[in-house]
SETISE-209582 format. One record per residue (C-alpha): residue in three letters; chain; z, x, y. Coordinates in steps of 0.02 Angstrom, whole numbers, plus 50000, padded with zeros to 5 digits. Layout:
N
+-------+-------+-------+-------+-------+
: fikol : kolba :     Z :     X :     Y :
+-------+-------+-------+-------+-------+
:   Ala :     A :     Z :     X :     Y :
...
+-------+-------+-------+-------+-------+
This chain:
290
+-------+-------+-------+-------+-------+
: fikol : kolba :     Z :     X :     Y :
+-------+-------+-------+-------+-------+
:   Met :     A : 50000 : 50000 : 50000 :
:   Asp :     A : 49991 : 50152 : 50114 :
:   Arg :     A : 49837 : 50082 : 50200 :
:   Phe :     A : 49947 : 49943 : 50271 :
:   Leu :     A : 49997 : 50030 : 50427 :
:   Ser :     A : 50133 : 49964 : 50527 :
:   Thr :     A : 50273 : 49861 : 50573 :
:   Leu :     A : 50383 : 49967 : 50672 :
:   Ile :     A : 50553 : 49913 : 50709 :
:   Ala :     A : 50510 : 49744 : 50773 :
:   Val :     A : 50560 : 49680 : 50611 :
:   Leu :     A : 50710 : 49794 : 50618 :
:   Leu :     A : 50759 : 49835 : 50796 :
:   Ala :     A : 50661 : 49708 : 50893 :
:   Ala :     A : 50709 : 49578 : 50765 :
:   Ile :     A : 50880 : 49588 : 50843 :
:   Ile :     A : 50805 : 49507 : 50994 :
:   Gly :     A : 50763 : 49352 : 50897 :
:   Leu :     A : 50947 : 49334 : 50862 :
:   Gly :     A : 50971 : 49278 : 51039 :
:   Gly :     A : 50888 : 49108 : 51018 :
:   Tyr :     A : 50865 : 49037 : 51190 :
:   Ala :     A : 50958 : 49168 : 51288 :
:   Trp :     A : 51097 : 49081 : 51378 :
:   Trp :     A : 51093 : 49202 : 51522 :
:   Gln :     A : 50907 : 49172 : 51548 :
:   Ser :     A : 50932 : 49045 : 51686 :
:   Arg :     A : 51030 : 49175 : 51784 :
:   Asn :     A : 50901 : 49313 : 51755 :
:   Pro :     A : 50730 : 49229 : 51759 :
:   Ala :     A : 50584 : 49323 : 51688 :
:   Pro :     A : 50472 : 49405 : 51817 :
:   Pro :     A : 50319 : 49304 : 51870 :
:   Gly :     A : 50154 : 49332 : 51784 :
:   Thr :     A : 50088 : 49306 : 51610 :
:   Gly :     A : 50048 : 49485 : 51557 :
:   Leu :     A : 50159 : 49587 : 51444 :
:   Ser :     A : 50221 : 49695 : 51587 :
:   Leu :     A : 50387 : 49779 : 51614 :
:   Pro :     A : 50471 : 49868 : 51760 :
:   Gln :     A : 50473 : 50054 : 51778 :
:   Ala :     A : 50626 : 50141 : 51710 :
:   Thr :     A : 50750 : 50197 : 51842 :
:   Val :     A : 50767 : 50385 : 51829 :
:   Pro :     A : 50817 : 50519 : 51954 :
:   Ala :     A : 50668 : 50588 : 52048 :
:   Pro :     A : 50632 : 50772 : 52011 :
:   Pro :     A : 50625 : 50899 : 52152 :
:   Ala :     A : 50460 : 50892 : 52245 :
:   Ser :     A : 50414 : 51068 : 52192 :
:   Ala :     A : 50433 : 51027 : 52008 :
:   Ala :     A : 50365 : 50850 : 52005 :
:   Ala :     A : 50183 : 50901 : 52004 :
:   Ser :     A : 50195 : 51027 : 51862 :
:   Ala :     A : 50339 : 50979 : 51749 :
:   Glu :     A : 50305 : 50867 : 51599 :
:   Pro :     A : 50449 : 50767 : 51523 :
:   Ala :     A : 50521 : 50856 : 51373 :
:   Ile :     A : 50497 : 50763 : 51208 :
:   Gln :     A : 50658 : 50755 : 51108 :
:   Tyr :     A : 50598 : 50666 : 50952 :
:   Pro :     A : 50413 : 50702 : 50921 :
:   Ile :     A : 50314 : 50594 : 50801 :
:   Glu :     A : 50172 : 50668 : 50701 :
:   Ser :     A : 50062 : 50539 : 50616 :
:   Ala :     A : 50033 : 50590 : 50436 :
:   Gly :     A : 49884 : 50558 : 50327 :
:   Ala :     A : 49770 : 50495 : 50465 :
:   Ala :     A : 49617 : 50578 : 50391 :
:   Asp :     A : 49648 : 50498 : 50222 :
:   Gln :     A : 49692 : 50326 : 50289 :
:   Gly :     A : 49550 : 50310 : 50414 :
:   Pro :     A : 49561 : 50289 : 50602 :
:   Leu :     A : 49678 : 50166 : 50685 :
:   Pro :     A : 49599 : 50017 : 50773 :
:   Ala :     A : 49596 : 50003 : 50961 :
:   Leu :     A : 49758 : 49935 : 51032 :
:   Ala :     A : 49671 : 49776 : 51090 :
:   Asn :     A : 49611 : 49743 : 50912 :
:   Ser :     A : 49766 : 49799 : 50818 :
:   Asp :     A : 49850 : 49631 : 50779 :
:   Thr :     A : 49765 : 49603 : 50611 :
:   Tyr :     A : 49793 : 49784 : 50564 :
:   Leu :     A : 49979 : 49773 : 50604 :
:   Glu :     A : 49994 : 49606 : 50517 :
:   Glu :     A : 49940 : 49688 : 50354 :
:   Gly :     A : 50078 : 49815 : 50376 :
:   Ile :     A : 50209 : 49680 : 50404 :
:   Arg :     A : 50149 : 49588 : 50249 :
:   Ser :     A : 50182 : 49745 : 50148 :
:   Leu :     A : 50365 : 49739 : 50200 :
:   Met :     A : 50410 : 49555 : 50183 :
:   Ala :     A : 50354 : 49391 : 50108 :
:   Arg :     A : 50219 : 49296 : 50201 :
:   His :     A : 50332 : 49147 : 50234 :
:   Asp :     A : 50461 : 49261 : 50315 :
:   Met :     A : 50327 : 49342 : 50422 :
:   Leu :     A : 50266 : 49172 : 50483 :
:   Arg :     A : 50442 : 49112 : 50513 :
:   Phe :     A : 50508 : 49261 : 50610 :
:   Val :     A : 50366 : 49368 : 50682 :
:   Gln :     A : 50257 : 49343 : 50836 :
:   Leu :     A : 50095 : 49427 : 50784 :
:   Asp :     A : 49990 : 49410 : 50941 :
:   Gly :     A : 50001 : 49565 : 51049 :
:   Phe :     A : 50127 : 49634 : 50926 :
:   Ala :     A : 50124 : 49817 : 50980 :
:   Arg :     A : 50142 : 49774 : 51164 :
:   Arg :     A : 50281 : 49650 : 51126 :
:   Val :     A : 50378 : 49780 : 51028 :
:   Val :     A : 50362 : 49913 : 51162 :
:   Ala :     A : 50412 : 49797 : 51305 :
:   Thr :     A : 50558 : 49721 : 51210 :
:   Val :     A : 50629 : 49885 : 51147 :
:   Asp :     A : 50629 : 49951 : 51324 :
:   Asn :     A : 50708 : 49793 : 51394 :
:   Leu :     A : 50850 : 49787 : 51268 :
:   Ala :     A : 50945 : 49916 : 51369 :
:   Arg :     A : 50917 : 49819 : 51530 :
:   Gly :     A : 50998 : 49664 : 51600 :
:   His :     A : 50864 : 49546 : 51538 :
:   Ala :     A : 50745 : 49545 : 51389 :
:   Ala :     A : 50618 : 49410 : 51426 :
:   Pro :     A : 50594 : 49293 : 51276 :
:   Arg :     A : 50409 : 49277 : 51316 :
:   Leu :     A : 50389 : 49460 : 51266 :
:   Trp :     A : 50487 : 49455 : 51103 :
:   Pro :     A : 50396 : 49508 : 50943 :
:   Val :     A : 50501 : 49384 : 50845 :
:   Asn :     A : 50530 : 49198 : 50861 :
:   Pro :     A : 50692 : 49133 : 50938 :
:   Thr :     A : 50825 : 49080 : 50815 :
:   Ser :     A : 50826 : 48894 : 50783 :
:   Gly :     A : 50974 : 48785 : 50825 :
:   Arg :     A : 51086 : 48770 : 50976 :
:   Phe :     A : 51215 : 48891 : 51041 :
:   Thr :     A : 51385 : 48814 : 51001 :
:   Thr :     A : 51558 : 48835 : 51075 :
:   Thr :     A : 51737 : 48785 : 51035 :
:   Glu :     A : 51873 : 48727 : 51154 :
:   Thr :     A : 52025 : 48834 : 51111 :
:   Gly :     A : 52137 : 48772 : 51249 :
:   Ala :     A : 52143 : 48666 : 51403 :
:   Thr :     A : 52041 : 48792 : 51500 :
:   Thr :     A : 51968 : 48911 : 51371 :
:   Thr :     A : 51798 : 48899 : 51287 :
:   Thr :     A : 51747 : 49023 : 51152 :
:   Ile :     A : 51591 : 49052 : 51049 :
:   Ser :     A : 51605 : 48947 : 50891 :
:   Ala :     A : 51630 : 49042 : 50728 :
:   Lys :     A : 51493 : 48934 : 50655 :
:   Asn :     A : 51371 : 49001 : 50783 :
:   Ser :     A : 51348 : 49163 : 50685 :
:   Gln :     A : 51280 : 49065 : 50536 :
:   Arg :     A : 51120 : 49032 : 50633 :
:   Tyr :     A : 51079 : 49218 : 50625 :
:   Thr :     A : 51120 : 49249 : 50442 :
:   Pro :     A : 50942 : 49224 : 50373 :
:   Leu :     A : 50870 : 49351 : 50495 :
:   Val :     A : 51011 : 49474 : 50463 :
:   His :     A : 50977 : 49461 : 50277 :
:   Leu :     A : 50793 : 49493 : 50307 :
:   Ile :     A : 50830 : 49648 : 50411 :
:   Glu :     A : 50948 : 49715 : 50279 :
:   Ser :     A : 50816 : 49688 : 50144 :
:   Leu :     A : 50685 : 49797 : 50230 :
:   Asp :     A : 50642 : 49960 : 50143 :
:   Thr :     A : 50694 : 50083 : 50278 :
:   Pro :     A : 50593 : 50235 : 50219 :
:   Lys :     A : 50437 : 50129 : 50201 :
:   Thr :     A : 50464 : 50048 : 50371 :
:   Val :     A : 50485 : 50218 : 50452 :
:   Ala :     A : 50330 : 50286 : 50363 :
:   Leu :     A : 50226 : 50141 : 50427 :
:   Tyr :     A : 50294 : 50160 : 50603 :
:   Val :     A : 50251 : 50345 : 50602 :
:   Arg :     A : 50077 : 50309 : 50537 :
:   Ala :     A : 50042 : 50179 : 50672 :
:   Tyr :     A : 50136 : 50269 : 50810 :
:   Pro :     A : 49984 : 50304 : 50921 :
:   Leu :     A : 49966 : 50116 : 50950 :
:   Phe :     A : 50143 : 50100 : 51013 :
:   Gln :     A : 50129 : 50256 : 51119 :
:   Gln :     A : 49970 : 50190 : 51199 :
:   Ala :     A : 50053 : 50023 : 51233 :
:   Tyr :     A : 50201 : 50112 : 51313 :
:   Glu :     A : 50088 : 50212 : 51428 :
:   Glu :     A : 49983 : 50060 : 51476 :
:   Leu :     A : 50137 : 49958 : 51518 :
:   Gly :     A : 50192 : 50078 : 51653 :
:   Tyr :     A : 50250 : 50242 : 51573 :
:   Pro :     A : 50099 : 50360 : 51578 :
:   Arg :     A : 50210 : 50512 : 51557 :
:   Gly :     A : 50342 : 50433 : 51446 :
:   Tyr :     A : 50366 : 50453 : 51259 :
:   Phe :     A : 50403 : 50290 : 51169 :
:   Asn :     A : 50495 : 50364 : 51021 :
:   Asp :     A : 50620 : 50448 : 51136 :
:   Arg :     A : 50651 : 50281 : 51221 :
:   Leu :     A : 50670 : 50197 : 51051 :
:   Ile :     A : 50803 : 50320 : 50994 :
:   Ala :     A : 50895 : 50304 : 51160 :
:   Val :     A : 50895 : 50114 : 51145 :
:   Ile :     A : 50957 : 50122 : 50965 :
:   Asp :     A : 51100 : 50234 : 51024 :
:   His :     A : 51133 : 50112 : 51165 :
:   Leu :     A : 51146 : 49966 : 51041 :
:   Leu :     A : 51257 : 50066 : 50924 :
:   Ala :     A : 51376 : 50090 : 51071 :
:   Thr :     A : 51401 : 49901 : 51088 :
:   Pro :     A : 51589 : 49866 : 51093 :
:   Thr :     A : 51661 : 49776 : 50942 :
:   Arg :     A : 51765 : 49621 : 50970 :
:   Ala :     A : 51848 : 49538 : 50820 :
:   Glu :     A : 51927 : 49398 : 50921 :
:   Pro :     A : 51831 : 49242 : 50976 :
:   Leu :     A : 51736 : 49282 : 51135 :
:   Ala :     A : 51774 : 49175 : 51287 :
:   Val :     A : 51627 : 49105 : 51383 :
:   Lys :     A : 51603 : 48996 : 51535 :
:   Leu :     A : 51466 : 48893 : 51614 :
:   Thr :     A : 51379 : 48969 : 51763 :
:   Glu :     A : 51391 : 48870 : 51923 :
:   Val :     A : 51244 : 48759 : 51967 :
:   Lys :     A : 51226 : 48734 : 52152 :
:   Gly :     A : 51150 : 48571 : 52207 :
:   Pro :     A : 51147 : 48394 : 52139 :
:   Ile :     A : 51033 : 48427 : 51989 :
:   Glu :     A : 51115 : 48475 : 51825 :
:   Thr :     A : 51015 : 48563 : 51690 :
:   Ala :     A : 50964 : 48457 : 51541 :
:   Arg :     A : 51015 : 48600 : 51424 :
:   Pro :     A : 51188 : 48659 : 51481 :
:   Trp :     A : 51206 : 48769 : 51327 :
:   Val :     A : 51085 : 48895 : 51402 :
:   Arg :     A : 51202 : 48921 : 51551 :
:   Tyr :     A : 51345 : 49008 : 51462 :
:   Glu :     A : 51400 : 49183 : 51508 :
:   Phe :     A : 51543 : 49292 : 51449 :
:   Ala :     A : 51706 : 49256 : 51539 :
:   Asp :     A : 51753 : 49440 : 51531 :
:   Pro :     A : 51659 : 49528 : 51673 :
:   Ala :     A : 51652 : 49689 : 51571 :
:   Leu :     A : 51559 : 49601 : 51431 :
:   Glu :     A : 51448 : 49504 : 51549 :
:   Ser :     A : 51395 : 49668 : 51630 :
:   Leu :     A : 51328 : 49735 : 51465 :
:   Ser :     A : 51141 : 49748 : 51432 :
:   Ala :     A : 51038 : 49608 : 51357 :
:   Gly :     A : 51032 : 49694 : 51187 :
:   Gln :     A : 51219 : 49726 : 51180 :
:   Lys :     A : 51260 : 49546 : 51226 :
:   Met :     A : 51141 : 49485 : 51092 :
:   Leu :     A : 51232 : 49589 : 50962 :
:   Leu :     A : 51399 : 49519 : 51018 :
:   Arg :     A : 51334 : 49342 : 51005 :
:   Thr :     A : 51290 : 49364 : 50822 :
:   Gly :     A : 51474 : 49381 : 50776 :
:   Pro :     A : 51574 : 49534 : 50718 :
:   Asp :     A : 51512 : 49532 : 50538 :
:   Asn :     A : 51328 : 49518 : 50583 :
:   Glu :     A : 51349 : 49647 : 50721 :
:   Ala :     A : 51424 : 49772 : 50597 :
:   Arg :     A : 51286 : 49743 : 50470 :
:   Leu :     A : 51149 : 49762 : 50601 :
:   Lys :     A : 51226 : 49923 : 50665 :
:   Ile :     A : 51225 : 49995 : 50489 :
:   Lys :     A : 51040 : 49958 : 50474 :
:   Leu :     A : 51004 : 50030 : 50647 :
:   Leu :     A : 51097 : 50190 : 50603 :
:   Glu :     A : 51003 : 50202 : 50439 :
:   Phe :     A : 50838 : 50181 : 50530 :
:   Arg :     A : 50885 : 50310 : 50660 :
:   Arg :     A : 50932 : 50439 : 50528 :
:   Gln :     A : 50769 : 50414 : 50435 :
:   Leu :     A : 50667 : 50423 : 50594 :
:   Thr :     A : 50746 : 50581 : 50663 :
:   Ser :     A : 50772 : 50678 : 50501 :
:   Ala :     A : 50613 : 50778 : 50527 :
:   Ala :     A : 50637 : 50801 : 50715 :
:   Pro :     A : 50710 : 50957 : 50796 :
:   Ala :     A : 50896 : 50948 : 50828 :
:   His :     A : 50933 : 50906 : 51009 :
:   Pro :     A : 51097 : 50856 : 51088 :
:   Ala :     A : 51093 : 50669 : 51114 :
:   Ser :     A : 51091 : 50618 : 51295 :
:   Ala :     A : 51175 : 50460 : 51355 :
:   Pro :     A : 51050 : 50315 : 51348 :
:   Lys :     A : 51004 : 50249 : 51519 :
:   Pro :     A : 50968 : 50065 : 51552 :
+-------+-------+-------+-------+-------+
């Protein structure tokens, strides 16, 4: 099945995004206008003027596609959906693929979403996976306290099981083989001098740093100014703890899945990271930047 090139981490890392369902902070952080799969430039310190023209960003985790000559050339990015779909089908059952994965513009969706996971908002319109079905549920634990319902985590269990079932070495091999597509998508979406795999590893590290909370997490409804109330109040919840609410989109998504699912997803992310970086030169890990 080596000719089936692909899937990247969308089924692994970006699948985490589908755990968010209809992100309940979305109304407070609306997606930017436009219909293209675009994303903002990363915020990084500007280099000194004398060095900006000549210095190229150092690559920490280089990817070398293997077996390209034997496997044949990759398709153009614009025509890669069918090609990538075959790779996804080699990793999971067709009914799971149709249930969970957004196949159109898959490479661009993965790149945009991975980058946005470490930011304040990961626009659902860019996700490479479908939102989780069902409604976000809460429990009243006191006269003035609302917490995320323990039953809410059950909505994510099927996707967590799917992620755990993925063959990590095979997923990594397919990602490496198809890497030029994701790198091209990363450059076209606003990072002409960036290296997508470095961003991927930084985002994985960022997600692994998500704080663990065993106790029920308190939430509150955001204030709606004006006479019109939303028809879907469940999308208006935010964490009551300002420290948790200030976390990135990806970290808040992990917290929403519940402590058990969060731990299981972190194990798979760490497994993926180890496989992906095992052949890379050893570099001290830098703190991931949103």
